[in-house]
Kinemage of the C-alpha trace (Angstrom):
@kinemage 1
@onewidth
@group {chain A} dominant
@subgroup {mainchain}
@vectorlist {calphas} color= white
{ca met a 1} P 107.904 -104.865 -66.731
{ca thr a 2} L 111.282 -104.817 -67.698
{ca ala a 3} L 113.607 -106.306 -70.894
{ca gln a 4} L 114.703 -109.043 -68.393
{ca ala a 5} L 111.270 -109.863 -67.578
{ca gln a 6} L 110.064 -109.972 -71.771
{ca asp a 7} L 113.189 -111.785 -72.478
{ca arg a 8} L 112.553 -114.417 -69.540
{ca glu a 9} L 109.223 -115.570 -71.011
{ca pro a 10} L 109.205 -115.007 -74.835
{ca gly a 11} L 106.244 -113.151 -76.289
{ca gly a 12} L 105.094 -112.918 -72.911
{ca gly a 13} L 104.926 -109.164 -72.261
{ca asp a 14} L 101.992 -108.094 -75.281
{ca gln a 15} L 99.693 -110.637 -73.384
{ca ala a 16} L 100.661 -109.288 -69.675
{ca arg a 17} L 100.724 -105.488 -70.618
{ca arg a 18} L 96.679 -106.290 -72.748
{ca gly a 19} L 95.661 -107.969 -69.140
{ca ser a 20} L 96.834 -105.050 -67.032
{ca arg a 21} L 95.069 -102.057 -69.435
{ca ala a 22} L 91.726 -104.482 -68.888
{ca glu a 23} L 91.686 -105.297 -65.583
{ca ile a 24} L 92.195 -101.625 -64.402
{ca pro a 25} L 89.071 -99.205 -64.876
{ca gly a 26} L 90.370 -95.508 -66.522
{ca pro a 27} L 89.975 -92.668 -64.197
{ca glu a 28} L 86.269 -92.087 -65.674
{ca his a 29} L 85.101 -94.825 -63.827
{ca glu a 30} L 87.021 -94.736 -60.677
{ca met a 31} L 85.339 -93.390 -57.232
{ca pro a 32} L 87.070 -90.830 -55.172
{ca asp a 33} L 87.389 -93.237 -52.333
{ca his a 34} L 88.456 -95.920 -54.440
{ca asn a 35} L 91.495 -93.873 -55.770
{ca ala a 36} L 92.188 -92.906 -52.689
{ca arg a 37} L 92.537 -97.084 -52.055
{ca leu a 38} L 94.467 -97.709 -55.219
{ca arg a 39} L 96.926 -95.111 -54.253
{ca thr a 40} L 97.195 -96.689 -50.582
{ca leu a 41} L 97.798 -99.992 -52.154
{ca gly a 42} L 100.326 -98.410 -54.747
{ca phe a 43} L 102.060 -96.881 -52.281
{ca gly a 44} L 102.440 -100.144 -49.698
{ca his a 45} L 103.391 -102.074 -52.522
{ca arg a 46} L 106.291 -99.687 -53.790
{ca ala a 47} L 107.143 -99.958 -50.211
{ca leu a 48} L 107.166 -103.983 -49.958
{ca leu a 49} L 109.489 -104.325 -53.002
{ca gly a 50} L 111.635 -101.462 -52.041
{ca ser a 51} L 112.097 -102.887 -48.535
{ca ile a 52} L 112.597 -106.350 -50.651
{ca ile a 53} L 115.440 -104.406 -52.492
{ca val a 54} L 117.278 -103.087 -50.265
{ca gly a 55} L 117.534 -106.327 -48.650
{ca ala a 56} L 118.748 -108.129 -50.969
{ca leu a 57} L 121.089 -105.295 -52.294
{ca leu a 58} L 122.654 -105.583 -48.215
{ca ala a 59} L 122.984 -109.641 -48.690
{ca leu a 60} L 124.705 -109.123 -51.453
{ca tyr a 61} L 127.068 -106.248 -50.319
{ca pro a 62} L 129.575 -107.777 -47.997
{ca leu a 63} L 129.965 -110.842 -50.702
{ca gln a 64} L 130.589 -109.053 -53.424
{ca arg a 65} L 132.969 -106.399 -51.412
{ca ser a 66} L 134.986 -109.531 -50.702
{ca ile a 67} L 134.955 -110.191 -54.629
{ca asp a 68} L 135.946 -107.073 -55.489
{ca arg a 69} L 139.361 -106.945 -52.487
{ca tyr a 70} L 140.243 -110.142 -53.559
{ca ala a 71} L 140.525 -108.695 -57.346
{ca glu a 72} L 142.365 -105.733 -56.456
{ca ser a 73} L 144.701 -107.032 -53.840
{ca ala a 74} L 145.770 -110.200 -55.811
{ca pro a 75} L 145.510 -109.354 -59.636
{ca gln a 76} L 147.509 -112.296 -60.406
{ca arg a 77} L 145.547 -114.665 -59.610
{ca arg a 78} L 142.303 -113.393 -60.854
{ca glu a 79} L 141.872 -117.003 -62.452
{ca glu a 80} L 141.309 -118.180 -58.715
{ca leu a 81} L 137.943 -115.948 -58.850
{ca ala a 82} L 136.617 -118.790 -60.953
{ca phe a 83} L 135.849 -120.082 -57.595
{ca leu a 84} L 134.012 -117.191 -56.072
{ca pro a 85} L 131.187 -117.261 -55.012
{ca ser a 86} L 130.098 -120.323 -55.711
{ca glu a 87} L 126.520 -120.944 -57.542
{ca ala a 88} L 125.339 -122.968 -54.520
{ca lys a 89} L 126.468 -120.347 -52.194
{ca ile a 90} L 124.505 -117.417 -54.158
{ca ala a 91} L 121.252 -119.562 -54.415
{ca his a 92} L 121.265 -119.867 -50.608
{ca leu a 93} L 121.116 -116.824 -50.119
{ca ser a 94} L 118.482 -115.829 -52.069
{ca gly a 95} L 116.010 -116.537 -49.713
{ca gly a 96} L 113.451 -117.227 -52.080
{ca tyr a 97} L 114.787 -114.272 -54.453
{ca ala a 98} L 116.253 -115.665 -56.839
{ca gly a 99} L 114.431 -113.639 -59.836
{ca leu a 100} L 115.621 -110.378 -58.160
{ca leu a 101} L 118.971 -111.185 -57.491
{ca ala a 102} L 119.208 -112.465 -61.362
{ca ala a 103} L 118.396 -109.348 -62.169
{ca ile a 104} L 120.459 -107.620 -60.109
{ca tyr a 105} L 123.527 -110.097 -61.513
{ca trp a 106} L 122.676 -109.743 -64.874
{ca thr a 107} L 123.203 -105.550 -64.448
{ca arg a 108} L 126.626 -106.535 -62.193
{ca ser a 109} L 127.763 -108.661 -65.417
{ca val a 110} L 126.835 -106.039 -67.822
{ca gln a 111} L 128.759 -103.095 -65.527
{ca tyr a 112} L 131.927 -105.463 -65.430
{ca tyr a 113} L 131.608 -106.395 -69.038
{ca gly a 114} L 131.625 -102.577 -69.600
{ca arg a 115} L 134.154 -101.480 -67.619
{ca his a 116} L 136.908 -103.927 -69.228
{ca arg a 117} L 135.838 -103.112 -72.891
{ca ile a 118} L 136.118 -99.341 -72.387
{ca ala a 119} L 139.761 -100.668 -70.245
{ca arg a 120} L 140.441 -102.454 -73.203
{ca ala a 121} L 141.289 -105.123 -71.062
{ca lys a 122} L 142.970 -108.598 -72.088
{ca glu a 123} L 141.004 -110.524 -69.526
{ca phe a 124} L 137.520 -110.875 -68.096
{ca pro a 125} L 138.347 -113.390 -65.435
{ca leu a 126} L 134.938 -112.763 -63.795
{ca leu a 127} L 133.018 -112.434 -66.633
{ca gly a 128} L 132.176 -116.387 -67.037
{ca thr a 129} L 131.372 -116.506 -63.397
{ca leu a 130} L 129.116 -113.730 -63.189
{ca leu a 131} L 126.949 -115.134 -65.965
{ca asp a 132} L 126.516 -118.830 -64.661
{ca ile a 133} L 125.430 -117.205 -61.265
{ca thr a 134} L 123.295 -115.379 -62.969
{ca thr a 135} L 121.644 -117.994 -65.214
{ca ser a 136} L 121.759 -120.227 -62.460
{ca leu a 137} L 119.842 -117.657 -60.360
{ca asp a 138} L 117.356 -117.603 -62.908
{ca pro a 139} L 117.331 -120.109 -65.764
{ca arg a 140} L 114.977 -118.637 -68.036
{ca leu a 141} L 116.708 -115.358 -68.697
{ca ile a 142} L 117.377 -115.655 -72.089
{ca ile a 143} L 118.741 -112.117 -72.552
{ca ala a 144} L 121.723 -113.109 -69.963
{ca tyr a 145} L 122.506 -116.292 -72.511
{ca arg a 146} L 122.684 -114.801 -75.470
{ca phe a 147} L 124.300 -111.040 -75.027
{ca gly a 148} L 126.463 -113.075 -72.797
{ca ser a 149} L 127.313 -115.757 -75.182
{ca leu a 150} L 128.339 -112.856 -77.042
{ca phe a 151} L 130.343 -110.656 -74.428
{ca leu a 152} L 131.981 -114.388 -74.121
{ca ala a 153} L 133.312 -115.115 -77.381
{ca gly a 154} L 134.420 -112.125 -78.865
{ca arg a 155} L 137.858 -111.224 -79.057
{ca pro a 156} L 139.897 -108.781 -76.890
{ca pro a 157} L 139.144 -106.119 -75.756
{ca glu a 158} L 135.835 -106.689 -77.930
{ca gly a 159} L 135.318 -109.621 -75.023
{ca ala a 160} L 137.004 -112.180 -73.337
{ca gly a 161} L 137.926 -114.174 -76.217
{ca asp a 162} L 136.539 -117.689 -74.624
{ca pro a 163} L 134.110 -118.689 -77.041
{ca gln a 164} L 134.162 -122.485 -75.704
{ca arg a 165} L 132.622 -120.786 -72.261
{ca ala a 166} L 130.079 -118.998 -75.005
{ca ile a 167} L 129.226 -122.075 -75.981
{ca tyr a 168} L 128.800 -123.976 -72.529
{ca leu a 169} L 126.575 -120.764 -71.639
{ca leu a 170} L 124.045 -121.827 -74.547
{ca gln a 171} L 124.124 -124.994 -74.224
{ca arg a 172} L 122.884 -124.292 -70.253
{ca gly a 173} L 120.438 -121.728 -71.994
{ca ile a 174} L 119.160 -124.938 -74.498
{ca val a 175} L 118.605 -127.047 -72.055
{ca asn a 176} L 116.452 -124.631 -69.555
{ca asn a 177} L 114.620 -123.044 -72.665
{ca pro a 178} L 114.500 -126.042 -74.788
{ca asp a 179} L 112.040 -124.275 -77.629
{ca tyr a 180} L 113.777 -120.828 -77.898
{ca trp a 181} L 115.069 -121.573 -81.645
{ca arg a 182} L 117.261 -118.135 -81.351
{ca met a 183} L 120.130 -119.765 -79.037
{ca trp a 184} L 120.863 -122.451 -81.494
{ca gln a 185} L 121.245 -119.633 -84.571
{ca asp a 186} L 123.316 -118.147 -81.697
{ca leu a 187} L 125.129 -120.962 -81.076
{ca gly a 188} L 125.421 -121.754 -84.973
{ca phe a 189} L 126.927 -118.204 -85.267
{ca ile a 190} L 129.506 -119.117 -82.645
{ca tyr a 191} L 131.060 -122.209 -84.356
{ca tyr a 192} L 130.505 -120.412 -87.687
{ca trp a 193} L 132.770 -117.227 -86.947
{ca asp a 194} L 135.033 -117.960 -83.993
{ca met a 195} L 135.595 -122.034 -84.138
{ca lys a 196} L 135.467 -122.092 -87.878
{ca asp a 197} L 133.646 -125.062 -86.766
{ca tyr a 198} L 131.488 -125.581 -90.078
{ca pro a 199} L 129.677 -129.062 -89.650
{ca arg a 200} L 128.974 -128.582 -85.954
{ca ala a 201} L 127.601 -124.773 -86.907
{ca ala a 202} L 125.161 -126.416 -89.449
{ca arg a 203} L 123.918 -128.881 -87.330
{ca ala a 204} L 122.772 -125.895 -85.163
{ca phe a 205} L 121.185 -123.919 -87.547
{ca gln a 206} L 119.807 -127.211 -88.782
{ca thr a 207} L 118.180 -128.213 -85.406
{ca gly a 208} L 117.460 -124.947 -84.759
{ca ser a 209} L 115.136 -124.758 -87.688
{ca glu a 210} L 113.007 -127.735 -86.297
{ca arg a 211} L 112.234 -125.572 -83.142
{ca pro a 212} L 108.788 -124.302 -82.876
{ca gly a 213} L 108.500 -120.728 -84.606
{ca ala a 214} L 111.683 -120.927 -86.063
{ca met a 215} L 112.421 -118.421 -89.234
{ca pro a 216} L 112.372 -120.597 -92.230
{ca trp a 217} L 116.297 -118.671 -93.385
{ca met a 218} L 117.487 -121.131 -90.300
{ca arg a 219} L 117.786 -124.382 -92.889
{ca val a 220} L 119.005 -121.845 -95.931
{ca leu a 221} L 121.684 -120.975 -92.997
{ca ala a 222} L 122.137 -124.785 -92.474
{ca ala a 223} L 122.649 -125.809 -95.792
{ca ser a 224} L 124.870 -123.126 -96.732
{ca val a 225} L 127.129 -123.571 -93.746
{ca ala a 226} L 127.034 -127.582 -94.759
{ca ala a 227} L 128.759 -126.630 -98.041
{ca gln a 228} L 130.582 -124.452 -96.844
{ca gly a 229} L 132.203 -126.597 -94.571
{ca gly a 230} L 132.355 -129.405 -96.787
{ca glu a 231} L 129.486 -131.644 -96.310
{ca phe a 232} L 128.092 -131.700 -99.494
{ca gln a 233} L 125.486 -134.600 -98.706
{ca thr a 234} L 124.114 -132.885 -96.298
{ca ser a 235} L 123.949 -129.604 -97.991
{ca arg a 236} L 122.061 -131.283 -101.089
{ca leu a 237} L 119.806 -133.008 -98.996
{ca leu a 238} L 118.822 -129.227 -97.157
{ca trp a 239} L 118.803 -127.793 -100.291
{ca thr a 240} L 116.510 -130.186 -101.371
{ca glu a 241} L 113.817 -130.140 -98.875
{ca ile a 242} L 114.067 -126.478 -98.788
{ca ala a 243} L 113.406 -126.413 -103.016
{ca his a 244} L 110.286 -129.129 -102.075
{ca thr a 245} L 108.311 -127.395 -99.194
{ca ala a 246} L 109.672 -123.635 -99.617
{ca gly a 247} L 106.961 -120.858 -99.218
{ca asn a 248} L 107.563 -118.756 -102.321
{ca asp a 249} L 108.810 -118.689 -105.660
{ca gln a 250} L 112.425 -116.591 -104.984
{ca met a 251} L 113.253 -119.440 -101.945
{ca arg a 252} L 112.194 -121.926 -104.576
{ca arg a 253} L 114.960 -120.400 -107.006
{ca ser a 254} L 117.327 -119.630 -104.584
{ca ala a 255} L 117.509 -123.692 -103.815
{ca glu a 256} L 117.831 -124.685 -106.792
{ca leu a 257} L 120.854 -122.332 -107.971
{ca his a 258} L 122.234 -123.584 -104.761
{ca leu a 259} L 121.472 -127.381 -106.384
{ca ala a 260} L 123.135 -126.214 -109.312
{ca ala a 261} L 126.241 -124.821 -107.701
{ca leu a 262} L 126.658 -128.025 -105.856
{ca asp a 263} L 125.961 -130.566 -108.710
{ca ala a 264} L 128.703 -128.313 -110.861
{ca gln a 265} L 131.114 -128.481 -107.943
{ca glu a 266} L 130.817 -132.313 -107.257
{ca thr a 267} L 131.697 -132.830 -110.870
{ca leu a 268} L 134.802 -130.913 -111.138
{ca arg a 269} L 136.307 -132.775 -108.194
{ca lys a 270} L 135.133 -136.074 -110.114
{ca leu a 271} L 136.930 -134.394 -113.495
{ca asp a 272} L 139.918 -133.769 -111.334
{ca gly a 273} L 140.069 -137.273 -110.889
{ca leu a 274} L 139.479 -138.469 -114.044
{ca leu a 275} L 142.227 -136.083 -115.000
{ca ala a 276} L 144.864 -137.265 -112.500
{ca asp a 277} L 143.839 -140.836 -113.318
{ca tyr a 278} L 144.794 -140.511 -117.225
{ca lys a 279} L 148.256 -138.579 -116.456
{ca gln a 280} L 148.958 -141.422 -114.403
{ca lys a 281} L 148.365 -144.340 -116.568
{ca glu a 282} L 148.878 -142.180 -119.709
{ca gly a 283} L 152.481 -141.236 -118.724
{ca his a 284} L 150.958 -137.544 -120.052
{ca glu a 285} L 148.025 -134.984 -119.299
{ca ala a 286} L 145.235 -135.244 -121.443
{ca his a 287} L 144.764 -132.069 -124.395
{ca ser a 288} L 141.431 -132.096 -124.264
{ca trp a 289} L 137.950 -133.776 -123.260
{ca gln a 290} L 138.520 -136.034 -126.992
{ca asp a 291} L 141.528 -137.380 -125.290
{ca leu a 292} L 139.931 -138.663 -122.353
{ca val a 293} L 136.792 -139.970 -123.997
{ca ala a 294} L 139.116 -142.001 -126.784
{ca ala a 295} L 140.918 -143.780 -123.762
{ca gly a 296} L 137.088 -144.519 -122.450
{ca tyr a 297} L 137.197 -141.946 -119.305
{ca leu a 298} L 134.209 -140.315 -120.285
{ca arg a 299} L 131.269 -141.067 -122.899
{ca gly a 300} L 131.667 -137.849 -124.504
{ca ile a 301} L 132.387 -134.014 -123.487
{ca pro a 302} L 131.475 -133.066 -119.846
{ca leu a 303} L 128.384 -130.308 -119.254
{ca asp a 304} L 127.379 -128.018 -116.426
{ca pro a 305} L 124.051 -127.970 -114.852
{ca ser a 306} L 123.179 -125.553 -117.027
{ca gly a 307} L 124.186 -126.757 -120.563
{ca glu a 308} L 127.356 -125.399 -120.986
{ca pro a 309} L 130.436 -127.520 -121.922
{ca phe a 310} L 133.548 -127.231 -118.922
{ca thr a 311} L 136.670 -126.070 -119.908
{ca leu a 312} L 140.124 -127.769 -120.244
{ca gly a 313} L 142.998 -125.350 -120.380
{ca pro a 314} L 146.156 -126.002 -120.941
{ca asp a 315} L 147.608 -125.955 -117.474
{ca gly a 316} L 145.315 -128.791 -116.728
{ca lys a 317} L 142.651 -127.476 -114.674
{ca val a 318} L 139.046 -128.108 -115.057
{ca thr a 319} L 136.666 -124.506 -114.730
{ca leu a 320} L 133.411 -123.723 -115.978
{ca ser a 321} L 133.115 -121.667 -119.391
{ca leu a 322} L 132.507 -118.155 -119.524
{ca leu a 323} L 129.016 -118.866 -120.917
{ca ser a 324} L 127.939 -120.902 -117.670
{ca arg a 325} L 125.270 -119.698 -115.767
{ca ile a 326} L 126.297 -121.661 -112.424
{ca asp a 327} L 127.680 -119.330 -109.270
{ca leu a 328} L 129.938 -121.251 -107.536
{ca asn a 329} L 129.866 -118.139 -105.519
{ca leu a 330} L 126.759 -119.619 -103.973
{ca val a 331} L 128.742 -122.863 -102.305
{ca gln a 332} L 132.414 -121.462 -101.598
């Protein structure tokens, strides 16, 4: 079974191989005439498969040559290649062998990407179209969505530098394979690394974490990215859920540390606001926490979640005490 077939039906490869071993008897149980029959059938199947492959390649050859000639003769118009060939035309040419043509076009996509990367090209004008054709022919070809999105999102010459097209490809993959959680993982990383869109990245990780078989760390990623993107309430809710449902002490302790860091960060923000209000109303900066307590802004010296007092520096900046056990790097 090929890697493409295994990716097309996640988890199905091992079962298929086990079925094959159970159904085909070992040599010690086979009679000579049965061996001959198996060899004859095997030869017939190989011949039939060979004919199918040759026929498919012959059908694709004129179309592919026209694409190549167009690319060579009109490099200044490469963007127009996005219209050639149409997915509908390829589907019509498949003649019932869509899966086989999808494998051929996936191979073509990898070769195209490889040539352009080796040449350190700045543009990959045909890559998106080749991947669209591949996944239209076989909407279950997981590998084409996952690796194809990496090819598209990477910056030239590592990739096409088109993360938006990569997102579109993954969204198509998610529609066609709604329970495959790893495509939500890939989508989240593209939003995070390439688009710097932390709210969408957090939502992608969170949605993926709710899919069947998703790993627990998807929720951890969602919470961490939500905090980094400034969605404190979302991050707090996610870490609280993780703390309550964690399957081991290590993850529960991690959730508690993140929640403490979120609380400290939120308190720092509020204290900065109080200091700004004090300066505006009193006409000067506060020199100590006692100034804010005396003016009615605070009831007492503010403490961080680890029990240590916050430090008010001479420059009016609020920081954690050197004795604090809070790690703000967890939420920055």
